[in-house]
C-alpha positions as CSV (number, residue, x, y, z in Angstrom):
1,X,1.9,79.7,159.5
2,X,-0.9,82.4,160.2
3,X,-1.2,85.5,157.8
4,X,2.5,86.2,157.0
5,X,2.2,89.3,154.7
6,X,5.1,89.3,152.4
7,X,6.0,92.6,150.7
8,X,6.4,92.4,146.8
9,X,9.3,91.6,145.0
10,X,10.2,95.3,143.5
11,X,12.4,95.8,140.6
12,X,14.8,98.6,140.8
13,X,14.0,100.2,137.8
14,X,10.6,100.3,138.3
15,X,9.9,100.3,142.1
16,X,9.1,103.0,144.7
17,X,9.7,102.9,148.7
18,X,7.5,104.0,151.3
19,X,10.8,106.4,152.5
20,X,8.3,107.9,155.1
21,X,7.0,104.9,157.5
22,X,3.9,105.1,159.4
23,X,3.8,103.8,163.0
24,X,0.9,101.5,163.6
25,X,-1.0,101.1,166.7
26,X,-0.1,97.4,167.3
27,X,2.9,98.1,169.7
28,X,5.8,96.3,167.4
29,X,6.8,100.1,166.0
30,X,8.8,102.7,168.4
31,X,5.9,105.2,168.8
32,X,7.9,107.6,170.8
33,X,9.6,109.3,167.9
34,X,7.5,112.2,165.9
35,X,8.0,114.5,163.2
36,X,10.0,117.5,163.6
37,X,7.8,120.9,163.6
38,X,6.7,121.0,160.1
39,X,8.0,117.8,159.0
40,X,10.7,117.3,156.0
41,X,10.3,118.5,152.5
42,X,9.4,115.5,150.0
43,X,12.6,114.1,148.1
44,X,13.4,116.5,145.6
45,X,12.8,115.4,142.0
46,X,15.4,113.3,140.3
47,X,17.1,114.4,137.4
48,X,15.2,113.5,134.1
49,X,16.4,111.3,131.4
50,X,16.8,113.6,128.3
51,X,20.0,115.8,126.9
52,X,23.1,114.6,128.0
53,X,26.4,116.5,128.3
54,X,29.9,116.1,129.1
55,X,32.3,113.0,128.3
56,X,35.5,112.4,128.0
57,X,36.9,112.8,124.5
58,X,36.0,116.7,125.0
59,X,34.0,118.8,122.6
60,X,30.7,117.9,121.0
61,X,30.0,118.1,117.2
62,X,28.6,121.5,116.1
63,X,25.0,121.2,117.0
64,X,25.6,119.1,119.6
65,X,24.4,121.4,122.4
66,X,20.7,120.5,123.7
67,X,19.0,123.7,125.0
68,X,18.7,124.0,128.7
69,X,15.0,124.3,129.1
70,X,12.0,122.7,127.6
71,X,11.6,119.2,126.5
72,X,11.9,115.9,128.1
73,X,15.4,116.0,129.1
74,X,15.3,119.2,131.3
75,X,15.2,118.7,135.2
76,X,13.0,121.5,136.5
77,X,14.9,122.8,139.5
78,X,12.2,123.9,141.8
79,X,8.4,123.2,142.1
80,X,8.7,119.8,141.2
81,X,6.0,117.6,142.0
82,X,6.4,116.9,146.0
83,X,9.5,119.6,146.7
84,X,8.6,122.3,149.1
85,X,10.7,125.1,148.6
86,X,12.3,125.7,152.0
87,X,11.3,129.3,153.7
88,X,14.1,131.5,153.2
89,X,15.5,130.1,150.4
90,X,18.5,132.2,148.9
91,X,17.7,134.5,146.2
92,X,20.5,136.5,144.6
93,X,20.2,140.2,145.6
94,X,19.3,142.7,143.2
95,X,21.8,144.9,141.3
96,X,24.9,144.1,139.1
97,X,26.5,140.8,139.0
98,X,27.1,137.9,136.8
99,X,24.1,136.9,134.8
100,X,22.7,133.4,135.1
101,X,23.0,131.4,132.2
102,X,19.1,131.8,131.2
103,X,18.9,135.1,131.6
104,X,21.4,136.0,128.6
105,X,18.7,135.6,125.8
106,X,17.7,139.3,125.1
107,X,21.4,140.4,125.3
108,X,23.3,140.0,122.1
109,X,26.9,140.4,123.3
110,X,25.6,137.8,126.4
111,X,24.3,135.6,123.7
112,X,28.1,134.9,122.7
113,X,28.6,133.8,126.2
114,X,26.0,131.3,125.9
115,X,27.3,129.7,123.0
116,X,30.7,129.7,124.2
117,X,29.8,128.2,127.6
118,X,27.5,125.8,125.9
119,X,30.3,124.6,123.6
120,X,32.5,124.4,126.3
121,X,30.4,122.1,128.8
122,X,28.3,120.7,126.5
123,X,30.9,118.2,125.0
124,X,28.3,115.3,124.2
125,X,25.1,114.5,123.5
126,X,24.3,111.1,124.5
127,X,21.1,108.9,125.8
128,X,20.6,108.3,128.9
129,X,18.0,106.0,131.3
130,X,15.5,106.7,133.7
131,X,14.1,104.5,136.7
132,X,10.5,104.3,137.2
133,X,9.1,105.0,141.1
134,X,5.9,102.4,141.6
135,X,4.5,102.1,145.1
136,X,4.7,99.2,147.1
137,X,2.2,96.5,146.9
138,X,1.3,93.3,149.0
139,X,2.1,90.4,146.7
140,X,1.1,86.7,148.1
141,X,0.1,85.5,151.4
142,X,1.9,82.2,153.4
143,X,-0.8,79.7,154.5
144,X,-1.7,78.6,157.9
145,X,0.7,76.4,159.5
146,X,2.8,75.7,162.7
147,X,4.7,78.1,164.7
148,X,7.8,76.3,164.3
149,X,9.0,74.1,161.7
150,X,11.4,74.1,158.9
151,X,12.3,76.9,156.7
152,X,14.3,74.7,154.2
153,X,11.2,72.7,152.6
154,X,10.7,72.2,148.9
155,X,7.3,73.4,149.5
156,X,6.0,76.4,147.6
157,X,4.8,78.8,150.3
158,X,4.0,81.7,147.6
159,X,0.5,81.4,146.4
160,X,0.9,83.7,143.6
161,X,2.4,83.4,140.1
162,X,4.1,87.1,140.1
163,X,6.9,85.4,141.8
164,X,8.2,82.1,141.0
165,X,9.3,80.2,144.1
166,X,12.9,78.9,144.2
167,X,14.4,80.7,141.0
168,X,17.4,83.0,140.4
169,X,16.3,86.3,141.0
170,X,18.0,87.2,137.8
171,X,16.0,85.1,136.1
172,X,12.7,86.9,136.8
173,X,13.4,90.1,137.5
174,X,12.7,92.7,134.8
175,X,15.7,95.4,135.1
176,X,19.6,94.9,135.6
177,X,21.4,96.9,138.0
178,X,21.1,100.3,137.9
179,X,24.9,101.2,136.8
180,X,24.7,98.3,134.2
181,X,21.8,99.1,133.1
182,X,22.6,102.7,131.9
183,X,26.0,101.8,130.7
184,X,24.3,99.2,128.6
185,X,23.2,102.0,126.0
186,X,25.1,102.8,122.9
187,X,26.8,105.8,125.1
188,X,27.7,103.5,127.6
189,X,29.3,101.0,125.1
190,X,31.5,104.0,123.4
191,X,32.6,104.9,126.7
192,X,33.9,101.1,127.6
193,X,36.1,101.2,124.2
194,X,37.9,104.3,125.7
195,X,38.3,102.6,129.2
196,X,41.3,100.9,130.4
197,X,41.1,97.2,129.5
198,X,43.2,95.3,131.9
199,X,46.4,95.9,134.2
200,X,48.8,94.7,136.7
201,X,49.3,95.1,140.5
202,X,52.6,97.1,141.6
203,X,54.6,97.4,144.8
204,X,52.6,100.0,145.8
205,X,50.4,103.1,144.3
206,X,53.2,105.3,143.4
207,X,55.4,102.7,141.4
208,X,51.9,102.0,139.5
209,X,51.8,105.3,138.5
210,X,55.2,105.8,137.6
211,X,55.1,102.5,135.3
212,X,51.7,103.1,133.8
213,X,51.1,104.4,130.2
214,X,47.9,106.7,130.0
215,X,46.6,105.8,126.6
216,X,42.7,106.3,126.8
217,X,41.4,109.7,125.1
218,X,40.8,112.4,127.7
219,X,40.9,116.4,127.8
220,X,42.7,115.9,130.8
221,X,46.1,116.3,131.8
222,X,47.8,113.2,132.2
223,X,49.4,113.8,135.0
224,X,49.4,111.3,138.0
225,X,49.1,113.8,140.8
226,X,46.3,115.8,139.4
227,X,44.7,112.4,139.0
228,X,44.9,111.2,142.3
229,X,44.1,114.5,143.8
230,X,40.7,114.4,141.4
231,X,39.9,110.7,141.9
232,X,40.3,110.6,146.0
233,X,38.9,113.7,147.2
234,X,35.8,115.8,146.2
235,X,38.2,118.2,144.2
236,X,41.6,119.2,143.7
237,X,43.0,122.4,145.7
238,X,46.6,123.9,145.6
239,X,47.0,122.5,149.0
240,X,45.9,119.1,148.0
241,X,48.4,119.2,145.1
242,X,51.2,120.6,147.0
243,X,50.7,118.1,149.9
244,X,50.7,115.1,147.3
245,X,54.0,116.7,145.6
246,X,55.9,117.3,149.2
247,X,54.8,113.9,151.2
248,X,54.8,111.5,147.7
249,X,51.8,109.5,146.3
250,X,52.6,106.8,148.9
251,X,53.0,108.7,151.8
252,X,50.1,111.1,151.4
253,X,47.8,107.9,150.7
254,X,49.0,106.1,154.0
255,X,48.3,109.4,155.7
256,X,44.7,109.6,154.2
257,X,44.4,106.0,155.3
258,X,44.8,107.2,158.7
259,X,41.9,110.0,159.2
260,X,42.0,109.9,162.7
261,X,45.6,111.1,162.7
262,X,44.6,114.3,160.6
263,X,43.8,118.1,162.4
264,X,40.3,119.1,162.0
265,X,40.1,121.9,159.9
266,X,38.7,125.3,160.8
267,X,35.4,124.1,158.9
268,X,35.2,121.1,161.0
269,X,35.5,122.7,164.3
270,X,32.6,125.2,163.3
271,X,30.3,121.8,163.2
272,X,29.9,122.4,166.5
273,X,27.3,125.0,165.7
274,X,25.0,122.5,164.6
275,X,23.6,121.6,168.0
276,X,22.1,118.3,166.9
277,X,24.9,116.5,166.0
278,X,26.6,115.3,169.0
279,X,23.3,114.0,170.4
280,X,21.9,111.0,171.3
281,X,18.3,109.6,169.5
282,X,17.1,109.8,173.1
283,X,18.5,113.7,173.7
284,X,16.9,114.3,170.2
285,X,14.0,113.1,170.9
286,X,13.7,114.8,174.4
287,X,14.6,118.1,173.3
288,X,12.4,118.2,170.2
289,X,10.6,121.6,171.3
290,X,13.8,123.4,172.1
291,X,15.6,122.5,169.0
292,X,12.2,123.5,166.9
293,X,12.2,126.7,168.7
294,X,15.9,127.0,167.2
295,X,15.2,126.2,163.6
296,X,16.6,122.9,163.9
297,X,16.2,119.9,162.2
298,X,18.4,117.0,163.0
299,X,17.9,115.0,160.0
300,X,18.7,118.0,157.5
301,X,22.1,119.0,160.0
302,X,23.5,115.5,159.6
303,X,23.4,116.1,155.4
304,X,24.7,119.7,156.3
305,X,27.7,118.4,158.1
306,X,28.5,115.7,155.2
307,X,28.4,119.0,153.0
308,X,30.5,120.7,155.3
309,X,33.3,117.8,155.6
310,X,33.4,117.5,151.9
311,X,34.1,120.8,151.1
312,X,36.4,121.5,154.0
313,X,37.5,118.6,155.9
314,X,41.4,117.2,155.1
315,X,40.1,114.2,156.0
316,X,39.2,113.9,152.0
317,X,39.5,109.9,151.3
318,X,37.9,109.0,154.1
319,X,34.5,111.5,153.1
320,X,34.9,109.9,149.8
321,X,34.5,106.6,151.2
322,X,31.7,107.6,153.4
323,X,29.9,108.8,150.6
324,X,30.6,105.9,148.7
325,X,29.1,103.6,151.6
326,X,25.9,106.0,151.8
327,X,25.2,104.6,148.7
328,X,26.3,101.1,148.8
329,X,24.4,100.8,152.2
330,X,21.8,103.3,151.8
331,X,19.5,104.7,154.4
332,X,18.0,108.3,153.4
333,X,18.2,111.0,155.7
334,X,14.4,112.3,154.7
335,X,12.0,109.2,156.4
336,X,9.6,109.0,159.4
337,X,12.4,108.7,162.3
338,X,15.3,109.9,160.4
339,X,15.1,113.1,162.5
340,X,15.7,111.0,165.4
341,X,17.9,108.2,163.9
342,X,19.9,108.8,161.1
343,X,22.6,111.0,162.7
344,X,23.5,107.9,164.7
345,X,23.4,105.6,162.0
346,X,25.8,108.1,160.0
347,X,28.1,108.2,163.3
348,X,27.9,104.7,164.8
349,X,27.5,102.6,161.4
350,X,28.9,104.6,158.3
351,X,31.5,106.8,159.9
352,X,32.8,103.8,162.2
353,X,33.5,101.4,159.6
354,X,34.4,103.3,156.3
355,X,37.7,102.3,156.3
356,X,37.4,99.4,158.3
357,X,35.5,96.4,158.1
358,X,32.3,95.9,155.8
359,X,30.9,93.2,157.9
360,X,31.2,94.6,160.9
361,X,29.6,97.9,159.2
362,X,26.8,95.4,158.0
363,X,26.5,93.8,161.5
364,X,26.2,97.2,163.0
365,X,23.7,98.5,160.4
366,X,21.3,95.8,161.0
367,X,21.2,96.2,164.5
368,X,20.5,100.0,164.3
369,X,16.9,101.7,164.9
370,X,17.7,103.7,161.7
371,X,17.9,100.6,159.3
372,X,15.3,98.6,161.3
373,X,12.7,101.2,160.9
374,X,13.5,102.3,157.2
375,X,13.2,99.0,156.1
376,X,10.2,97.9,158.0
377,X,12.1,95.1,160.1
378,X,10.1,96.6,163.2
379,X,6.7,95.6,161.9
380,X,8.2,91.8,161.1
381,X,7.2,89.1,163.5
382,X,6.9,85.3,163.5
383,X,3.3,85.8,162.7
384,X,3.3,88.3,160.0
385,X,6.8,88.5,158.3
386,X,8.1,91.6,156.6
387,X,10.9,90.7,154.0
388,X,12.2,94.3,152.8
389,X,15.4,94.1,155.1
390,X,15.8,90.3,154.3
391,X,15.7,91.4,150.5
392,X,17.8,94.3,150.4
393,X,20.4,92.9,152.7
394,X,20.8,90.2,149.8
395,X,20.4,92.1,146.8
396,X,21.8,95.5,147.9
397,X,23.9,95.0,151.2
398,X,25.6,92.0,150.3
399,X,25.7,89.4,147.5
400,X,23.9,91.5,144.6
401,X,21.0,90.5,142.8
402,X,23.3,87.8,141.0
403,X,24.7,86.8,143.6
404,X,23.1,83.5,143.8
405,X,20.2,83.8,146.1
406,X,16.8,82.4,145.4
407,X,13.0,83.8,146.6
408,X,13.5,81.0,149.1
409,X,16.6,82.4,150.7
410,X,14.8,85.8,151.0
411,X,11.9,84.2,152.4
412,X,14.4,82.2,155.0
413,X,16.4,85.1,155.8
414,X,13.3,87.1,156.7
415,X,12.0,84.6,159.0
416,X,15.6,84.4,160.4
417,X,15.6,87.6,161.4
418,X,12.6,88.1,163.3
419,X,12.9,89.4,166.6
420,X,14.9,92.6,165.6
421,X,13.2,96.0,166.6
422,X,13.3,99.2,168.5
423,X,11.9,100.2,171.8
424,X,12.7,103.6,173.8
425,X,14.7,104.6,171.0
426,X,17.3,101.8,171.3
427,X,17.7,98.4,169.8
428,X,15.9,95.7,171.3
429,X,15.6,91.6,170.6
430,X,11.9,90.2,171.1
431,X,12.2,86.7,171.7
432,X,8.6,86.1,171.8
433,X,8.5,87.7,168.0
434,X,11.3,85.2,166.4
435,X,10.5,82.5,164.4
436,X,12.0,79.2,165.4
437,X,13.2,76.8,163.2
438,X,15.9,75.5,160.5
439,X,17.0,78.0,158.4
440,X,19.3,77.7,155.1
441,X,20.1,80.7,153.3
442,X,22.9,80.4,150.4
443,X,24.9,77.8,152.1
444,X,24.4,79.1,155.8
445,X,22.6,76.5,157.8
446,X,21.5,76.7,161.3
447,X,18.9,75.0,163.6
448,X,17.4,78.2,164.6
449,X,15.9,76.3,167.5
450,X,16.1,78.9,170.3
451,X,14.3,82.6,170.8
452,X,16.2,83.4,173.8
453,X,17.3,87.1,172.7
454,X,21.0,86.0,173.4
455,X,21.1,83.1,171.5
456,X,19.0,84.3,168.4
457,X,20.3,87.5,168.1
458,X,24.0,85.6,167.9
459,X,22.7,83.5,165.5
460,X,21.5,86.5,163.0
461,X,24.8,88.4,163.4
462,X,26.2,85.0,162.0
463,X,24.3,84.9,159.1
464,X,24.9,88.6,158.1
465,X,28.9,88.1,158.6
466,X,28.3,85.0,156.4
467,X,26.7,86.7,153.5
468,X,29.2,89.9,154.5
469,X,31.8,87.4,153.7
470,X,30.3,85.7,150.5
471,X,32.3,85.3,147.3
472,X,29.4,87.1,145.7
473,X,29.6,90.0,148.1
474,X,33.3,90.3,147.2
475,X,32.8,90.9,143.8
476,X,29.8,92.9,144.4
477,X,32.1,95.6,146.6
478,X,34.9,95.3,144.4
479,X,32.7,96.1,141.4
480,X,31.2,99.1,143.0
481,X,34.4,100.3,144.3
482,X,36.0,99.8,140.6
483,X,33.2,101.7,139.4
484,X,33.8,104.6,141.8
485,X,37.6,105.2,141.5
486,X,38.4,103.9,138.0
487,X,35.8,103.9,135.3
488,X,32.2,103.5,134.4
489,X,32.7,100.6,133.0
490,X,36.0,99.0,135.0
491,X,37.8,96.4,133.9
492,X,37.6,92.7,134.8
493,X,41.0,92.4,136.0
494,X,41.1,95.3,138.7
495,X,37.5,93.5,139.8
496,X,39.0,90.2,140.5
497,X,41.6,91.6,142.0
498,X,39.7,93.7,144.3
499,X,37.4,90.9,145.3
500,X,40.4,88.8,145.7
501,X,41.7,91.0,148.3
502,X,38.5,91.9,150.0
503,X,38.5,88.1,150.6
504,X,42.0,87.4,151.6
505,X,41.4,90.4,154.0
506,X,38.1,88.9,155.5
507,X,36.4,92.5,154.3
508,X,38.5,94.7,155.7
509,X,38.5,97.7,153.4
510,X,41.9,99.5,153.6
511,X,43.8,96.7,151.8
512,X,41.6,96.5,149.3
513,X,42.1,100.0,148.7
514,X,45.7,99.8,148.7
515,X,45.5,97.0,146.4
516,X,43.1,99.4,144.0
517,X,45.7,102.7,144.4
518,X,48.7,99.9,143.7
519,X,47.1,98.7,140.6
520,X,47.8,100.2,137.3
521,X,44.1,100.0,135.8
522,X,43.4,103.0,138.5
523,X,46.1,105.1,137.0
524,X,45.3,104.5,133.7
525,X,41.9,105.8,133.7
526,X,42.6,109.5,133.5
527,X,39.2,111.2,132.9
528,X,37.1,108.1,133.1
529,X,34.9,109.7,135.5
530,X,32.6,112.6,135.1
531,X,31.3,114.4,138.6
532,X,27.9,113.8,139.5
533,X,25.9,117.2,140.6
534,X,26.7,117.5,144.4
535,X,30.3,116.3,143.3
536,X,30.5,119.2,140.6
537,X,29.3,121.6,143.4
538,X,31.5,120.8,146.2
539,X,34.6,120.7,143.7
540,X,33.5,124.3,142.7
541,X,33.3,125.4,146.3
542,X,36.8,123.9,147.2
543,X,38.1,125.6,143.5
544,X,37.2,128.7,144.7
545,X,38.2,128.8,148.0
546,X,34.9,129.4,149.9
547,X,35.7,129.9,153.3
548,X,33.3,128.5,156.5
549,X,33.5,132.1,158.3
550,X,31.0,134.7,157.2
551,X,31.1,137.7,155.3
552,X,31.9,140.9,157.6
553,X,28.5,142.4,158.4
554,X,26.4,139.3,157.8
555,X,24.1,138.8,160.5
556,X,21.6,136.2,159.3
557,X,18.0,135.3,161.0
558,X,19.4,135.0,164.9
559,X,18.3,131.8,165.5
560,X,21.0,129.4,163.8
561,X,24.5,131.0,163.0
562,X,25.5,132.2,159.3
563,X,27.4,129.1,159.0
564,X,24.3,126.8,159.6
565,X,22.5,129.0,157.7
566,X,24.7,128.8,154.6
567,X,25.4,124.8,154.9
568,X,21.4,124.6,154.3
569,X,21.6,126.9,151.2
570,X,24.1,124.6,149.9
571,X,21.8,121.5,150.6
572,X,18.8,123.1,149.3
573,X,20.7,123.8,146.0
574,X,21.7,120.4,145.9
575,X,18.0,119.2,146.7
576,X,17.2,121.1,143.2
577,X,19.8,119.3,141.7
578,X,18.3,115.7,142.8
579,X,21.8,114.9,144.4
580,X,22.7,115.5,148.0
581,X,24.2,113.3,150.5
582,X,21.9,110.3,151.9
583,X,19.2,111.9,149.7
584,X,17.6,109.3,147.5
585,X,14.3,107.9,148.8
586,X,15.1,104.3,147.9
587,X,17.2,101.9,149.3
588,X,19.5,101.4,146.1
589,X,21.1,104.5,146.4
590,X,22.5,107.0,144.1
591,X,24.1,105.6,140.7
592,X,27.9,106.3,139.9
593,X,27.7,106.6,136.1
594,X,27.6,109.5,134.4
595,X,24.4,108.4,132.1
596,X,22.1,108.5,135.1
597,X,23.3,112.6,135.6
598,X,23.3,114.1,132.2
599,X,20.2,116.6,132.6
600,X,21.1,119.9,130.5
601,X,19.1,121.5,133.1
602,X,20.9,120.2,136.2
603,X,24.2,121.3,134.5
604,X,23.4,124.9,133.5
605,X,22.0,125.1,137.1
606,X,25.5,124.1,138.5
607,X,27.2,126.6,136.4
608,X,24.8,129.5,137.6
609,X,25.8,128.0,141.3
610,X,29.6,129.0,140.2
611,X,28.5,132.4,139.1
612,X,26.9,133.0,142.4
613,X,29.8,131.9,144.2
614,X,32.1,134.1,141.8
615,X,29.6,137.0,142.7
616,X,30.1,136.3,146.6
617,X,26.5,136.0,147.0
618,X,26.3,133.6,149.6
619,X,27.1,136.3,152.3
620,X,27.6,133.3,155.3
621,X,30.7,132.2,153.6
622,X,33.6,134.2,152.6
623,X,35.1,134.5,149.4
624,X,38.1,135.2,147.5
625,X,37.4,137.9,144.8
626,X,37.4,136.6,141.0
627,X,40.4,139.3,140.6
628,X,42.4,137.9,143.2
629,X,42.1,134.3,142.3
630,X,45.6,134.6,140.6
631,X,48.1,136.1,142.7
632,X,49.8,137.9,140.3
633,X,47.4,138.4,136.8
634,X,49.5,138.4,133.7
635,X,48.5,141.4,131.5
636,X,47.9,139.5,128.5
637,X,44.8,138.1,127.8
638,X,45.7,134.6,126.5
639,X,48.4,134.2,129.4
640,X,45.8,135.1,131.7
641,X,43.6,132.5,131.1
642,X,46.4,130.1,131.4
643,X,47.4,131.0,134.7
644,X,43.3,131.1,135.6
645,X,43.2,127.5,134.5
646,X,45.9,126.3,136.2
647,X,44.5,127.7,139.6
648,X,41.0,126.3,139.0
649,X,41.4,123.0,136.8
650,X,45.0,122.6,137.5
651,X,46.1,122.4,134.1
652,X,46.2,124.7,130.8
653,X,43.3,124.6,128.1
654,X,43.6,123.6,124.9
655,X,44.0,126.2,122.2
656,X,40.4,125.4,121.1
657,X,39.5,125.8,124.6
658,X,41.1,128.9,125.1
659,X,39.6,130.6,122.5
660,X,36.3,130.2,123.4
661,X,37.2,131.2,126.9
662,X,38.5,134.3,125.6
663,X,35.3,134.5,123.0
664,X,33.1,135.0,126.4
665,X,35.1,138.4,127.4
666,X,35.5,139.2,123.7
667,X,39.0,139.8,123.5
668,X,41.8,138.5,121.6
669,X,44.9,136.1,123.0
670,X,47.4,139.0,123.2
671,X,44.9,141.6,124.2
672,X,45.7,143.7,127.1
673,X,43.7,143.5,130.1
674,X,43.9,144.3,133.9
675,X,43.6,142.2,137.1
676,X,39.4,142.4,136.3
677,X,40.0,140.7,132.9
678,X,38.6,144.5,131.4
679,X,35.6,143.9,133.9
680,X,34.8,140.1,133.1
681,X,36.8,138.2,135.2
682,X,33.7,136.5,136.3
683,X,32.6,135.5,133.5
684,X,35.9,134.0,132.2
685,X,36.0,132.1,135.3
686,X,32.7,130.6,135.2
687,X,33.2,129.7,131.7
688,X,36.7,127.5,133.2
689,X,34.2,126.0,135.7
690,X,32.0,124.9,132.9
691,X,34.9,123.2,131.2
692,X,35.4,119.3,131.1
693,X,38.6,119.8,132.8
694,X,36.2,120.9,136.1
695,X,33.5,118.2,135.2
696,X,35.6,115.3,135.2
697,X,36.8,113.6,137.8
């Protein structure tokens, strides 16, 4: 074959990805899309490795808290390399209010608050890891050859020793998968020792919850209702807790597994204020100028809408699964083409199949312009093959890096997938670009002897379904689901059980989730997951009862509604923290283990956001005043803390924790207080939101 440029093998822990793909003048990319006015800001810097924080066992030993600023572990929230501070970004107004954590240094009484907050929130200091990012490089050229042939041949077509042909990727890679690499540390080993070691399946979730004894060490209450609400939502609320108690565990989960029957909330109805959400890629392209004049960026509105649903939707399990798939089958929002195609990918691929069939989802993704552009498939043709999508289909989206495929499998898959592209904003199969010749990939064999679009396209679909139902894919999906819902180091028993359910049900996800929630490992893993930065912020909005309407008197910028402006500010805050929906520029998605998210600076920034919400400073929304969080506040400080903790974190604090919270207000447990906690209610509430009980899920 002539001049087949094959992108390199890129180990995940030291690779980057061209998130912004630029059109070529050769006609093989859809040239119609163009960046919206001003373009996209560069992806926010990811949290740096270094000082780490809250763990399942509660408090750190004295001296165990790392200062939030300075040193290699601090992730600078604003102004990092490549980060563009959005115009009109949120700045708290001047005047009295809850001071930010880093502003307390020169005030002696507040230093006591800072120390208490740090002790309460900084429960553990452990070592983490980091992924390096390298730019892509071309490695290897195919030699000239016939246009059609037999791709299953054993001849090495790889011209370099850097990519030894025919070997298992596990024998040539220089990394382990993200979650495993993080959990391979000493801290990860400690977490594994505390995780459930095994379990069994029951007739249903309620039976499993009733029969399971929680033996792990945790500061969370060993209450199955609270545990369920923490794991399958973006944060428990009094309504969620009440609904589970009213319906029962089984019926509540059954309702959550049928989200189409759940009425939209006010926050979801207000999504109509995001004008790009319902537009097709063609409409977005045609209306670009009008949308620009209104300050609309479609890719960012897709993220805004996702954040709104996480905060206000009653379809919480569905939204959790959307987030799961956005990490598993990841397409970044910020790529060249994302402004045109990312919302359609969210609607037609992720959301359409989030609780349905994963094989259907993977087939749909591989015929969607967003993925084809993001991973350069539009540039791949029989005489110049690009292997990016073919590799990630195997490594990230199906069997996993240890799933048994070889470098030869990747090349053959890349040959088979040629011909898929984009024209006029839609998926198109180009028969004249399709490689013709026998292929064999992980046991999938086909003559592949036609470039007729209808025939060749069906062959590729058959291959995608084959890898989506491969036993290694079943295990890989099961491992990731168990990591999301059970623990950072889930026991083999639950992974095997979920993999079997996946295979038995041909990749349908609802039966897999039913198996998960009917397993004792899920119910035994109380407190074994830590909220990532985005999850912490969303849970804080939910806990404080922030509403989607604007504060009375707020006018905004006249171009977008207050709701749209407020969502953008939340997104900007999440970008500062390095974690937002569809945010990672590389195709591997965000890690889902707490050691990957343990920057002290990020933790402190989250606490400060909680302080801003308690002060009601984002006027685009409505708030419950801190002194109104508890309907009938007790008149003694200790009882008030108990009531406030029950409201915010749905359980009482320990005596030691309560003492630390009282220290923030400078009062004793028996001291008399009014509804404002003698003026300290916001500080007390923020301290409770800095506790392990709020950081854990």
